[in-house]
C-alpha positions in Angstrom: -37.3 -8.6 25.7 -36.2 -5.3 26.9 -36.0 -6.7 30.6 -33.4 -9.5 29.2 -31.8 -6.5 27.0 -31.3 -3.9 29.6 -28.5 -5.7 31.6 -26.7 -6.4 28.4 -26.9 -2.6 27.5 -25.8 -1.6 30.8 -22.9 -4.0 30.7 -22.0 -2.6 27.3 -22.1 0.9 28.4 -19.7 -0.1 31.6 -17.2 -1.6 29.1 -17.5 1.5 27.0 -16.6 3.7 29.8 -13.6 1.5 30.8 -12.6 1.9 27.0 -12.7 5.4 27.1 -10.3 5.4 30.1 -7.8 3.1 28.7 -8.0 4.9 25.5 -7.0 8.5 27.2 -4.4 6.6 29.1 -2.9 5.0 26.0 -2.7 8.7 24.4 -1.3 10.2 27.0 1.5 7.7 27.3 1.8 8.2 23.4 2.3 12.0 24.1 5.2 11.0 26.9 6.8 8.9 24.1 6.5 11.7 21.6 8.2 14.3 23.9 11.1 11.9 24.4 10.8 11.4 20.2 11.5 15.1 19.8 13.9 15.4 22.5 15.9 12.8 20.8 15.3 13.9 17.3 13.5 10.3 16.5 11.1 10.2 13.7 7.3 10.3 14.5 6.3 7.3 12.4 8.2 3.9 13.0 6.8 1.1 11.3 8.5 -1.6 12.7 7.2 -0.5 16.1 3.5 -0.2 14.6 4.0 -3.6 12.9 5.4 -5.2 16.3 2.0 -3.7 17.9 -0.2 -4.9 15.5 1.0 -8.5 15.5 1.0 -8.8 19.4 -2.4 -7.7 19.2 -3.4 -10.4 16.6 -1.5 -12.9 19.1 -3.7 -11.7 22.1 -6.8 -12.0 20.3 -9.2 -15.1 21.2 -12.5 -13.9 19.5 -15.1 -13.3 18.8 -13.9 -10.3 16.7 -11.8 -11.6 13.6 -8.1 -10.6 13.6 -8.9 -7.9 10.5 -11.3 -6.4 12.5 -9.2 -6.3 15.7 -6.0 -4.7 13.7 -8.4 -2.4 11.9 -9.4 -1.0 15.2 -5.9 -0.7 16.6 -4.6 0.8 13.3 -6.9 3.6 14.1 -6.1 4.1 17.8 -2.2 4.0 16.8 -3.1 6.7 14.2 -5.1 9.0 16.7 -2.2 8.6 19.2 0.5 9.6 16.2 -1.5 12.4 15.5 -1.3 14.1 19.0 2.8 13.9 18.3 2.3 15.3 15.0 -0.2 14.9 12.2 1.7 13.3 9.2 1.1 14.2 5.3 1.3 11.5 3.0 1.2 11.6 -0.5 -0.8 9.4 -2.9 -1.9 9.0 -6.5 -5.1 11.0 -6.3 -7.6 12.3 -7.0 -9.5 11.3 -3.8 -11.3 7.9 -4.2 -8.7 5.8 -5.7 -7.5 2.6 -4.3 -4.0 4.6 -3.5 -6.0 6.5 -0.9 -7.3 3.2 0.3 -3.9 2.0 1.1 -2.7 5.2 2.4 -5.6 4.8 4.9 -5.2 1.2 5.8 -1.4 1.6 6.7 -1.7 5.1 8.6 -5.2 5.3 9.3 -7.2 8.1 9.6 -5.3 10.7 11.5 -3.0 11.6 8.7 -3.4 14.6 6.1 -3.6 12.8 2.7 -1.8 14.9 -0.1 -3.4 13.4 -3.3 -0.8 13.9 -6.5 -1.6 14.0 -10.5 0.8 11.2 -11.1 3.2 8.8 -9.5 6.2 11.4 -10.5 4.7 13.9 -8.1 3.9 11.3 -5.5 7.7 10.9 -5.6 8.5 14.4 -5.8 6.3 15.4 -2.9 8.7 13.7 -0.4 11.8 14.3 -2.3 11.4 17.7 -1.6 9.7 17.6 1.7 6.3 18.9 0.7 4.9 15.4 2.0 6.6 13.1 5.3 5.6 10.0 3.3 4.6 8.6 0.1 2.3 5.5 -1.1 3.0 4.3 -4.4 1.6 1.2 -6.1 4.2 -1.5 -7.3 2.6 -4.6 -8.5 -0.8 -6.0 -9.0 -1.9 -9.7 -8.9 -3.5 -9.6 -12.3 -1.5 -7.0 -14.2 1.9 -7.4 -12.7 4.4 -4.8 -11.8 3.7 -0.9 -12.2 6.5 0.1 -14.5 6.8 4.0 -13.6 7.0 3.0 -10.1 9.9 0.7 -10.7 11.6 3.3 -13.1 11.6 5.9 -10.3 12.6 3.6 -7.3 15.8 3.1 -9.7 16.3 6.9 -9.4 15.1 8.2 -6.2 17.0 8.6 -2.8 13.9 7.4 -0.7 13.5 4.2 0.9 10.8 1.7 1.2 9.7 1.7 5.0 6.8 -0.7 4.6 4.2 -2.5 2.5 0.4 -2.7 2.1 -1.8 -4.7 -0.1 -5.3 -3.9 -0.7 -8.1 -6.1 -2.4 -9.1 -4.5 -5.8 -12.9 -5.0 -6.6 -13.9 -3.2 -9.6 -17.4 -2.0 -10.1 -19.3 -0.2 -13.0 -20.3 3.2 -11.5 -23.3 5.3 -12.9 -25.4 8.3 -11.8 -28.9 6.2 -12.2 -27.3 3.0 -10.7 -28.2 1.2 -14.1 -26.4 0.9 -17.6 -29.4 2.4 -19.5 -28.4 5.3 -21.6 -24.8 4.6 -21.2 -22.3 4.8 -24.5 -18.7 4.6 -22.9 -16.9 3.2 -20.3 -14.5 5.3 -18.4 -11.2 4.0 -16.3 -7.5 3.7 -15.6 -5.5 1.8 -18.4 -4.5 -0.8 -15.6 -8.1 -1.2 -14.5 -9.0 -1.9 -17.9 -6.8 -4.8 -18.3 -8.1 -6.3 -15.1 -11.6 -6.4 -16.1 -11.0 -6.8 -19.9 -12.7 -10.3 -20.1 -15.9 -9.2 -18.4 -16.1 -6.1 -20.6 -15.5 -8.2 -23.9 -18.2 -10.4 -22.8 -20.6 -8.0 -21.5 -19.8 -4.9 -23.0 -17.9 -5.0 -26.1 -20.2 -2.5 -27.8 -19.4 0.3 -25.5 -16.4 2.9 -26.1 -13.7 2.4 -23.9 -11.9 5.8 -22.4 -8.8 5.8 -20.3 -8.0 8.5 -17.9 -5.5 9.2 -15.6 -7.0 7.3 -12.5 -10.0 5.6 -11.6 -11.5 8.5 -9.2 -11.0 10.8 -12.3 -13.4 8.3 -14.0 -15.7 8.5 -11.3 -15.5 12.4 -11.4 -16.4 12.0 -15.0 -19.3 9.6 -14.7 -21.0 11.9 -12.1 -21.3 14.6 -14.6 -22.2 12.7 -17.5 -25.1 10.5 -17.5 -24.0 8.6 -20.7 -20.6 7.5 -19.2 -19.9 4.8 -16.9 -16.8 4.9 -14.5 -14.9 1.3 -13.3 -14.2 2.2 -9.7 -14.4 1.1 -6.1 -17.1 1.5 -3.9 -15.2 4.5 -2.0 -15.3 6.4 -5.5 -18.9 5.7 -5.6 -19.5 7.4 -2.3 -17.2 10.0 -2.8 -18.7 11.2 -6.1 -22.1 10.5 -5.6 -22.6 7.4 -8.0 -24.3 4.2 -7.8 -23.5 0.3 -8.6 -24.6 -0.6 -11.8 -22.8 -3.8 -12.2 -20.3 -4.9 -9.1 -17.5 -7.1 -8.9 -16.5 -7.3 -12.6 -12.6 -7.5 -12.0 -11.5 -10.8 -14.0 -9.7 -12.2 -11.0 -12.0 -12.3 -7.8 -8.6 -12.3 -5.7 -7.1 -9.2 -7.1 -4.8 -7.1 -5.0 -2.6 -4.3 -5.5 0.9 -4.0 -3.4 1.8 -0.4 -2.4 5.3 0.7 -1.1 5.5 3.2 1.6 8.3 5.5 0.9 10.3 7.8 3.3 13.9 8.9 4.4 14.7 7.2 7.4 15.9 3.8 8.3 13.7 0.8 9.8 15.0 -1.6 12.4 14.5 -5.1 12.3 11.4 -6.6 13.3 12.1 -10.6 13.1 9.7 -10.8 10.0 11.0 -8.4 7.2 11.5 -8.0 3.8 14.3 -6.4 2.1 14.0 -5.1 -1.7 16.9 -4.7 -4.2 17.5 -3.4 -7.6 20.6 -5.3 -9.4 22.3 -5.5 -12.5 24.9 -7.6 -14.3 27.2 -7.8 -17.1 25.4 -9.1 -20.3 27.0 -12.6 -20.6 26.5 -16.0 -20.3 25.4 -17.4 -16.9 25.4 -13.6 -15.2 22.0 -13.9 -13.7 22.8 -17.4 -12.2 26.1 -16.2 -10.5 24.1 -12.8 -9.4 21.6 -15.2 -7.4 24.1 -17.7 -6.4 24.8 -16.1 -2.7 21.4 -16.0 -1.7 21.2 -19.7 -2.0 24.4 -20.4 -0.5 23.6 -18.3 2.4 19.6 -19.6 2.6 18.2 -16.5 1.9 14.6 -16.9 0.4 13.7 -14.7 -2.6 10.3 -13.6 -2.7 10.2 -11.5 -6.1 12.1 -11.1 -9.3 11.1 -8.9 -11.8 13.2 -7.4 -14.6 13.0 -4.1 -16.3 15.2 -2.9 -19.5 17.5 -0.4 -18.4 17.5 3.0 -19.7 21.0 4.2 -18.9 24.4 2.6 -18.1 26.1 -0.3 -20.2 23.7 -3.2 -19.0 20.5 -4.5 -20.7 18.3 -5.3 -17.5 17.8 -4.1 -14.1 16.7 -6.8 -11.8 14.0 -6.1 -8.8 14.5 -8.3 -6.1 12.7 -8.9 -2.5 14.5 -11.3 0.1 13.2 -12.4 3.0 15.3 -11.1 6.2 16.4 -7.7 7.3 19.7 -6.3 6.1 20.9 -6.6 9.6 20.7 -10.2 9.8 23.9 -11.6 10.1 22.7 -14.2 7.3 21.3 -11.7 4.9 24.3 -9.1 5.5 26.5 -11.6 4.4 24.8 -12.9 1.2 24.5 -9.0 0.3 28.1 -8.3 0.7 28.4 -11.3 -1.9 26.1 -9.9 -4.2 28.0 -6.4 -4.3 31.0 -8.2 -5.2 29.3 -10.0 -8.3 26.9 -7.1 -9.1 27.6 -4.4 -11.9 25.0 -2.3 -10.1 24.0 -2.5 -6.9 21.1 -0.6 -4.9 19.2 -1.5 -1.7 15.5 0.1 -1.4 15.6 -0.6 2.5 14.2 -3.1 4.5 10.9 -2.9 6.2 8.3 -5.0 8.2 6.3 -7.8 6.1 2.7 -6.6 5.8 0.6 -7.6 8.9 -2.6 -9.1 7.8 -5.8 -7.4 8.2 
């Protein structure tokens, strides 16, 4: 056996040597790019360029590695090279161990400085005041729908959406012992509770349910109290020294949360983009139909339509709309100009690359 393995191990060692050389060559090129960016006052983080790189890598991949695995490796390579230019500070809903932190790492890689915030409001504020470079905020969940506070703050913020990232949501019951013995209450975030309510009603109806600010906070509480079980992800279990008592208790096995990356820069077109808008129209018959007509007339596809009650102004609802295409695309630009003409309120949240798979 060893006689057969040794040549393969030596071949792997040689590939590793070449990989190290190539990775450092890439890093040297990235440093040159960073120097030119500083000279031209260009931003360190370019989501459109990173999306382009990941799409090219996916197209080049012939296996046996899966596309998601290759994309994950290259995200970390990009992150490490970007950090050579300047480490970025990214605000997210904390504490550490939340799905928001997972979304941050999935989008930016490990070469960033995470800035956990106690609330979504503070996540926004961190970037608005310059305490962080970018923010990652949840905007919708496939089970529970829109994250209302994020939508309300998007209406008011000067920040733009630069990218989108979604993460699978896998909820587990976590305890100190790894069992439910002695547990009297379940601690979790309100939205997580809604994503697991059917399972809880069937299997844990007798246990008290306590709502807290985040799943990571729930894990922190469970780590200090054997009578508490937290609903959280595996990252929280690892971080707070808990064990999985019952796994995968989410009602929807395909449950995902979509996050928006926020910042102060414009994003160029990539050819596979999305634009997010907030619109409102006077409260009269047919107003919404007329509002959406320009999109149909110019062949612009709408991928999301969400309404929120207006808390200010003279109209009853704000409509959150995602469309395919970039604001600079001729067809999209024409449709958006027609939208401005019929809307009582119009705000663009920015154009950004559609999420790259993996």
